[in-house]
N, C-alpha and C positions, 0 to 999 in steps of 0.2 A: 537696696539700691541696685538698679540695673547696671551691669558691667559690660554689656555688649550692645551693639546697635539693634540687634534683633529683639532683645529683651526690652530695651527702651522704647522701640516702636510699638511693640505689643502692649506695653503699659499705657502708652499715649492713646492708642486706639481703644483700649478699655475705657479710658476716661471719656472718649467721644461716644462710645456706646452707652455709657451711663447718662450722658447728656440727652441722647436720643430717647431713652426710656423716661427720663425725668419730665420731658415736655409732653408726653402722650396724654396724661390726664388733662392738662390744659387744653390740648387740641380737642379732646372729647367734650370739654366744657365750652367749646367754640370760642376760645380766646385767640384773637388774631396774632398777638405777639408769640403765643405758644406755637402756632402754626409756623411762624417765621423761624423761631429758634429751632424747632424740630427739623425744619428743612435745612438750616445751616448745619446742624449736626450730621444729617444724612449726607450732605454734599462734602463735608469735611472728611467723613469716613471714606467716601468713595474716592476722593482726591488722594488721600494719603495711601490708600491701598494701591493706587496707580503709581504714585511717586515711589513708594516702598517696594514695588514689585521685584526689584533686583535682590531683595533680602529674603524672598520666599522661594521655595523650591518645589512648588506643585502648581496645579491648575485651579486651585480653589479661589483665587482672587477674582477672576472675571465673572463667575456666576454671582458672587457677592456684590460686585459692582453693578451688575445688571439689575439685581433686585433693589439696590439702593437708588439706582436711576429711576426705577418704577415708583418707589416711595417718594422721592423728591419731586418727581413729575406730578404726582397727585397733590402733594402739598403746595406746589407752585400753582396748580389750577385753582386751589382754594385761596391762595394768597395774592396772586397777580391782579385779578380784577379789582380788588380793593385798592391796590396801589395805583392802578390806572384811574380808578374812580376819583380818588383824592386828588390826583394830578390834574385831571380834566375839570373837576369842580373848582379847583383853585383858579385855573385859567378862565373858566366861564365867569366866575365871580368878578374878574377884572374887566369884563366886557361892559360897554355902556348898557344902561338899563333897557333901552329900546331893543337891543340885540339879544338880551337874555330873558326877556319877558315871556312868561309861559303862555300868554294869550295874544301876544303881539304878532306882527307879520312874520318875524323870523321863524316862528313855530316853536313847539314845546321841547327845545333842546335839552334842558335840564331834566325834564320828566323822562324823556327817552333814555338819556344816559343813566339815570337812576334805575330805571326798570331793567335795562339791558345788563348793566354791570352788577347790580344786586342779584339778579337771577343767575348770572355766571358764578358769582362768589358763593351763593347758596348751593348751587349744583356741585361746585368743586368741593365745598366743605362736606356735603352729603356723601360724596364719593370717598373722601378721606375717612369719614366715620365708618362707612361700610367696610373699607379696607382694614381699619384697625380692629374691626369686630369679626373679620373672617379668619381663615387659617393661614393665609399667606404672610401676614405681618408677624404672627408668632413664630412661623417657620424661619423668617428672616432673622429675627432676634436669636433664635436657637442656633442657626447656622453661624451667625457672627460670634456667639459665645463659644461654640465648638471650635471655630477657627482660631480664636484667640487663645484657647486652652491647648490646642494640639497642632498649631501651625508647624509645618515642616520648613525649617529655615535653611537658606543657602549658606555656603561657606563665607560669603560676603557679610552675613549677619553677625559673624563672630568678631568683626572689627570694633574698634572703639566708637561709641556714638558720635563724638565730636567730629572725627575724621569722616566717617561714613555718611553722616547726615549732611556734611558739607558737600559731598559728591552728589547726593540727591538734589540739593539746592542748585548745584551747578547744572545738573541735567535739566531741571525745570526752568532755569534761566535761559539755557539754549533753546528750549522749546518756545519760550515767550519771544525770543529774538526772531525765531523762524516765523512765528505767527505774524509779527509786525512786518517782517520783510515780505511776506506773502500777501500783504494787503493789496487788493486790486484798486485801481483808480476808480473814481466815480464815473459811471458810464450812463449810456442811454436807457439802462434798465430801471431807471428811477433810483439808482443807488442800492439796489437789492444785494448785489455781490459785495459791495463795500460794507454794507450793514452786517452781512453775514461774516465778513472778515473781521470786523471790529468785535463782533460777538465772540469769535474764536480767540481774539487777543484777550478779551476779558476773562474767558475761561482759563487761558494759559496763565494770566496774572494771578488769578485766584489759586491755581495750583501752586505757583511759586510762593505766594503768601503763606499757604498752609505748610509747605515744606520748610520755609524759612522759620516760621513760628515753631515748628517741631525742633529745629536745630537750636533755637533759643531756649527751648524748654529744658534742655539738659542742665541740671543744677550747677551753679558756679563752684559749689563746694565739692564737686565730684573729684576723685583722685586724678592726679596729673595724667593726661592722655585720654581721659574719658569725656571731659567737657571740651567744647571748642575753646581755642585760645581767645584772649581778650580781643584781638584784632578781628578774628573770624566771627566772634559773637556780635561785635559792633556792625560788621558788614551784613550779617544775617538780619539784624534788627533794621538796618537801613533798607534792605531789600524787602522785608516784610511790610514796612511802612509805605514804601513807594508802590509796591504791588497792590496793596490795599487801596491806595489812592486811585490807581488805574482802574481797579475793580469798581470803585464808586463812580468814577466819571463815566466809564463805559456802561455801567449799570443804568445810569441816567439816560444814556444814549439808547440803550435797549428798551427802557421803559417808553421812550418816545416812539421808537419803532412800533411797539405793540399798541400804544395809544393811537397812532395814526392809522393803523389797521382797523381799529375799532371805529374811529371817526369816519373812515371811508365806508364801512358797513352801515353805520348809522345814517350817513348822508344819503346813501343809495336807498335805504329803506324809507327815509323821509320823502325822497323824490317820488318813489312808487306810491306813497300815501297822499301825494298832492300837497305836501308841506314844503316850506321854504328851508332849504338846507344850507343857507348862507352861514349860519353860526358854526356849523361843522367845518366849513371851508376855512373860516377865520382861525378856528382852533387848530386845524391841520397845519396852516401856515405858521402859527406860533410854535407848534411842536417841531416843525422843520428848523426853525430858528434856534430853538433850544438844543436840538440834536447837533446842529452845526457848532454851537458854542461848546458843547461837551467834547466833540471831536477835536476842536482846536485846543482846548485845555489839555486833552490827552497828549496831543502831538507836542505841545510845549513841555509837558512833564517828561515825555519820552526823551527829548533832547538832553535832559539833565538826569536821566535815570542812572542809578548807581551801577557801576561795573558794566556799562554798555560795551 
C-alpha cells in the first residue's frame, strides 16, 4: 500500500496507463466506444500530470502532456464527427417531412450531413490507426512507463496522500473559480469569446473532477493520516460529482458549438450548389436554443456549487 502522496499518485497513474493500453485493440478494430474510452484515459493522464505537478521534481511532465494532447486530439477527430452526426440526425428527424425530404425543395440535407460527417469520422479513424501503427505511439507508452518507474519526486510528495491530494483539489477548485470569473459576456462576435470561455470552464471542471476522484481513491482502510478524513472524503465526492455535471452540461454546449460550425459549412456549400439551405438554418437555430439551455443549466448549478 502506498504510504506517501507521490507513491499513491504514481500508482493511480499506472492504472490510467493500463486503461490506455487496454482500449487500443478496440480502437484498432474501429469500435467507437473504445475510441471514446481511450481518449478519456489519455485526457485523465494528462490532467493528473498537470494537477500533480507539485509532486514532481523534474521537467518530464510537460513533454508527456504534449504527447498525450497529440493522442487525445487524434482520438477526438475520430470521435467528434460521430457525436455531431448523431446529434444532428436526431434534430433532423424531428423536422416535418417536407423539410427533411431528400428530394423535396429544401434539398438533400440528410444526405449531405451523412456524407460530410461520415467522411470526417473515417478520416479521423484512419489517422488514429496510422498513429497507433507508427513509432510515436509506442514511444509515448515507453516514456510514460519510464516516467512512472523513475519519476523524481519533490519533497511535497513525501506527505500523506489524504492531506496532499486535498491541496491538489483545492488548487484545481481555485482554477475553476478563476475560469468562471473570467467568462466574458455575450458580445457582438456571435458569442465566440463566451463560447471559448465556457470551454475553458469545462476543462477546468474536468481537471477538478479528476483530482477529486484521485483524492477519493485513497482506501478508507489506510492507516490514520494517509487517507482523507470522513469530512474531506465527503467533500471530495461532492466536488467530483458536481464537477462531472458541469463537464457534462458544458460538453453538450461545446457539441452544439461544433455542430453549428458544421451546419454553417454545409449551408454555404448547399448555397454554392444551388440547393435550398433552409433546413441547415433551422437546425442551426435549434442548436442555438440547446446551447443556451445548457449554459443556463450550468449557471444554475454553479450557484449551488460545493465550496464556492
